[in-house]
N, C-alpha and C positions, 0 to 999 in steps of 0.2 A: 706444402710447397714442394717444388721440384728439387731434385738433388743437385742441380747445377746452380742454384741460388746461393750466394755467399751467406755466411753465418750472420754477418752484421745486418744484412737486409732482412733476413728471416726474423731477427729480433725486433725489428721495427714494425712488423705486421701486427694487427690487432689479434688478440688471442680469444679463445672461447671463454665463457664464464667459469667452467670447471678448472681450466688451467690457471686462470688469473687468481682464483680464490686460494688455491693451494700454495702459490708462490709468494703472494703478498702477505707478509706477516708484519704487523706494526712494531713488534718487539725488535726486529732487525734494524729498523731505522733508528729506534731509540738507542740501541746498542752502538750503532755507528756514531751517533751524536755524542754519546758518553765517551767513546774512544777518542774522538776528536778533541773533546774538552780535556781529557787526560793528557793527550799529546801536547796541547797548548800549555797546560800547567807545568809539565815537565820541561818544556822549552823555556818558559819564563823563569823557572828556578835555575836553569843552567846558565842563563845569561847574567853577567855581572851587572850590578846596578850602575847607572850613569852617575858621574860626579856632578853635583849641583854647583853651579857658579854663583858666587855672591854678587857679582856685577851683572849688568845687563847682557843680553845675548849679543855678543859681538862675533862676527864671522871673520876669521883670519884665513884668507885664501892666499897662500904664498906660491903655489904651483912649483915648489921646490926651487925657488929662486933665491939668490942672495939679496940682502937689503938694497944694495946699490942697483941691482938689476930690476927689482920691484919699482924703485923710484924712477929709473929711466923709462920703464914700460909705462908707468902712470903718466909721466910727462908727455910721452909720444901719444898716448891715448887722448890726453887733454887737447893737444895740438890738433890731432885729427878731428875731434869733435868741433873745435873752434873753427877750423878751416872749412869743414863741411857746412857748418851753420852759417858762416859768412857767405859762402857761395850760394847757399839756398836763399839768403836774403837778397843777394844781387840778382838772382834769377827771378824772384818775385817782384823786383823793382822797388823794394823797400829801402834799399841802400844803393848808392851810386858810387862806383870807383872813380876817383878824380883822375882826369887825364892831364898829364903834365905838358 
């Protein structure tokens, strides 16, 4: 290749048989896989085991809010869903708003 070709592009070009035989050694890929397995084993040993829960999997999402703030937020969310649902039913014609 010419000298003005970038290195990454010259690596992508096909090589002759002589060059490819000398550079491809199957033991290198096996060593890499063994190294990766060892790294995973070390990482698993370093992480502390998770505490098992005796009850079912309950998710407690508090977002850093106080209990009264969580309640207020849940009531507002319920009202939003209820109002949007009622408006959707009115738009579909399944429900009619009585006119006084």
